[in-house]
C-alpha positions in Angstrom: 129.9 146.1 49.9 128.9 142.6 51.0 128.3 142.7 54.8 127.9 138.9 55.2 126.7 135.8 53.4 124.7 132.8 54.5 124.3 129.5 52.7 121.8 130.9 50.3 121.9 134.7 50.8 124.1 137.7 50.2 123.5 140.7 52.5 125.1 143.8 51.1 124.8 147.6 50.9 121.8 148.9 49.0 122.6 149.9 45.4 120.6 152.3 43.2 119.5 149.5 41.0 117.9 147.7 44.1 115.4 150.5 44.6 112.7 149.3 42.2 112.8 145.8 43.7 112.7 147.1 47.3 109.9 149.5 46.4 107.8 146.6 45.1 108.3 144.8 48.4 107.3 147.9 50.3 104.1 148.3 48.3 102.7 144.9 49.1 100.3 145.0 52.0 101.1 141.4 53.1 104.8 142.2 53.4 104.2 145.2 55.6 101.5 143.9 58.0 103.9 143.3 60.8 106.1 146.4 60.3 105.6 149.2 62.8 103.6 151.6 60.8 102.2 149.1 58.3 102.4 151.5 55.4 102.4 150.1 51.9 101.9 153.3 49.9 105.6 154.1 49.6 107.0 156.2 46.8 110.5 155.7 45.5 111.5 159.1 46.9 110.2 158.3 50.4 112.1 155.0 50.4 115.3 156.7 49.3 114.9 159.2 52.1 114.4 156.4 54.6 117.5 154.5 53.4 119.6 157.7 53.4 118.6 158.4 57.1 119.3 154.9 58.3 122.4 154.3 56.2 124.4 157.3 57.4 126.0 154.8 59.7 127.2 152.5 56.9 130.7 153.6 57.9 130.0 152.1 61.4 128.9 148.8 59.8 125.2 149.1 60.5 122.1 150.4 58.6 119.7 148.8 56.1 121.1 146.2 53.6 119.7 144.4 50.6 119.0 140.7 50.9 119.7 138.8 47.6 119.5 135.2 46.7 123.1 134.0 46.3 122.7 131.9 43.1 120.7 134.4 41.0 121.2 137.7 42.8 117.4 138.3 43.0 116.5 140.9 45.6 114.1 139.3 48.1 114.1 141.9 50.9 116.1 144.0 53.3 117.8 143.4 56.6 118.9 146.0 59.1 120.7 146.9 62.2 119.4 150.0 64.0 120.7 152.2 66.8 117.2 152.3 68.3 118.4 152.9 71.9 121.1 155.6 71.5 123.8 153.0 72.2 125.8 151.6 69.4 126.8 148.7 71.6 123.1 147.6 71.6 121.6 147.3 68.1 118.1 146.3 67.0 117.9 143.8 64.2 115.1 143.6 61.7 114.2 142.6 58.2 111.5 142.7 55.6 111.2 139.7 53.4 108.9 139.4 50.4 106.0 137.1 51.2 106.8 134.9 48.2 109.9 133.8 50.3 108.2 133.2 53.6 108.3 129.8 55.2 111.5 128.7 53.4 114.0 129.3 56.2 115.4 132.7 54.8 114.3 134.5 58.0 116.3 132.2 60.1 119.4 132.7 57.9 119.0 136.4 58.0 118.5 136.5 61.8 121.4 134.2 62.5 123.6 136.1 60.1 122.7 139.5 61.6 123.5 138.2 65.1 126.8 136.8 64.0 127.7 140.0 62.1 126.8 142.1 65.2 129.0 140.0 67.5 131.9 139.0 65.2 132.3 142.0 63.0 130.9 144.9 65.0 131.8 143.5 68.5 128.6 144.8 70.1 127.3 143.4 73.4 123.6 143.0 72.7 121.3 142.4 69.8 117.6 143.1 70.2 114.5 142.2 68.1 111.0 143.6 68.6 107.8 142.4 67.0 104.1 142.4 67.4 102.9 139.5 69.6 100.6 138.4 66.8 103.6 137.8 64.5 104.1 134.3 65.7 106.7 133.4 63.1 109.0 136.2 64.3 108.4 135.2 67.9 109.4 131.6 67.2 112.3 132.7 65.0 113.8 134.9 67.7 113.6 132.0 70.1 115.2 129.6 67.5 118.0 132.1 67.1 118.8 131.9 70.8 117.1 135.2 71.8 115.3 135.4 75.1 112.1 137.5 75.8 113.0 140.4 78.1 110.1 142.7 77.7 106.5 143.0 76.5 104.0 145.8 76.3 101.4 147.6 74.4 102.0 150.2 71.6 100.2 153.5 71.6 97.8 151.9 69.1 97.0 149.1 71.5 99.0 146.3 69.8 100.9 143.9 72.1 104.6 143.7 71.3 107.5 141.5 72.5 111.2 142.4 72.9 113.9 139.7 72.6 117.6 140.0 73.2 120.8 138.0 72.9 124.0 138.9 74.7 127.5 138.6 73.2 129.4 136.7 75.9 132.7 137.6 74.1 132.0 141.4 73.9 134.9 143.6 74.9 133.0 146.9 74.9 
């Protein structure tokens, strides 16, 4: 099922045939350096378990989705909406994009698309993004997408992080 589209991207439910492409993305150290655990030694089985866990809420409209180029349907990453706070009216957005596609504006399309999908389709009140402070591109991207920094801190591993949010002024929940 297609969740939403941008000018150049299709964001849709993960299909079995996407797994090899997504696994390749997860196995590249560069792609995973700003992801919370930074692992890049994933197996196909581990990735399938992860997706199964996060996608039990597909029926609610959130979970992890495949990001494909619209014109040639190449898988270039994943985008997700997560119930990180135990409140489905406040979802965390995130994505992993293959490094070969960094710096081309795809992150901004994904971020804007996730926010619009949250607000227009899911009718949630708040979208959150969290990133390591050293991930300057994600910091700038959150700000470009209209998000405001609301929190910062240090992880148990000693890495600084920022938390950004954007409020849906039209939310009815």
